[in-house]
C-alpha positions as CSV (number, residue, x, y, z in Angstrom):
1,M,43.4,25.3,-49.3
2,E,43.7,22.3,-51.6
3,T,40.8,20.9,-53.6
4,K,39.9,17.3,-53.8
5,E,41.0,17.4,-57.4
6,K,44.6,18.2,-56.5
7,Q,44.9,15.4,-54.0
8,S,46.1,12.4,-55.9
9,P,48.8,9.8,-55.3
10,S,51.6,10.1,-57.9
11,N,51.3,6.4,-58.6
12,E,47.5,6.6,-59.3
13,H,46.5,4.5,-62.3
14,P,45.3,6.6,-65.3
15,R,41.9,4.8,-65.2
16,D,41.4,5.5,-61.5
17,R,42.5,9.2,-62.1
18,F,40.0,9.5,-64.9
19,K,37.2,8.1,-62.9
20,R,38.0,10.3,-59.9
21,L,38.3,13.5,-61.8
22,A,35.5,12.8,-64.3
23,T,33.2,12.1,-61.3
24,L,34.2,15.3,-59.5
25,R,34.0,17.5,-62.6
26,T,30.6,16.0,-63.8
27,N,29.1,16.5,-60.4
28,G,30.4,20.1,-60.5
29,V,28.7,20.7,-63.9
30,L,25.5,19.1,-62.6
31,K,25.5,21.3,-59.5
32,R,26.0,24.5,-61.6
33,L,23.1,23.5,-63.9
34,K,20.9,23.1,-60.8
35,V,22.0,26.6,-59.7
36,L,21.2,28.0,-63.2
37,S,17.8,26.4,-63.1
38,N,17.0,28.5,-60.0
39,C,16.8,31.4,-62.4
40,S,13.6,30.0,-63.8
41,N,11.6,31.3,-60.9
42,R,9.4,34.0,-62.6
43,N,8.4,35.5,-59.2
44,I,12.0,36.6,-58.8
45,Y,13.4,36.9,-62.3
46,E,12.2,38.4,-65.6
47,Y,13.4,36.8,-68.8
48,E,12.3,36.3,-72.4
49,E,12.2,33.1,-74.4
50,Q,15.1,34.3,-76.6
51,D,17.2,34.6,-73.4
52,I,16.6,31.0,-72.6
53,E,17.3,29.9,-76.2
54,K,20.6,31.8,-76.1
55,I,21.7,30.2,-72.8
56,F,20.8,26.6,-73.8
57,D,22.1,26.9,-77.3
58,E,25.5,27.8,-75.9
59,I,25.4,25.1,-73.3
60,E,24.5,22.5,-75.9
61,R,27.2,23.8,-78.2
62,K,29.8,23.4,-75.5
63,V,28.5,19.9,-74.6
64,K,28.8,18.8,-78.2
65,E,32.3,20.3,-78.4
66,A,33.5,18.5,-75.2
67,K,31.9,15.2,-76.3
68,A,33.7,15.4,-79.7
69,K,37.0,15.7,-78.0
70,F,36.5,12.2,-76.6
71,H,35.5,10.7,-79.9
72,F,37.8,12.7,-82.2
73,P,41.0,13.8,-80.3
74,K,43.1,16.5,-81.9
75,K,45.2,15.2,-84.8
76,R,48.8,15.5,-84.0
77,E,51.2,17.1,-86.4
78,F,53.4,14.8,-88.4
79,K,56.9,14.4,-87.0
80,L,59.8,12.2,-88.0
């Protein structure tokens, strides 16, 4: 089964491809965050504050890392 992400015309403009994929991927991340927030129900789950800090510290670290890639792309090695 093909995903929506794989279905793209070969002549798709890079801007259109970015918008399509960024939208799909952002919505995927937002959906997964909503699913994660379901774990906050203390009637079903037991957790400590340090667990929450550990989870969100890692999420925030990865968000900063991803954002930095847009502002500071990898420097390419010098070639002649």
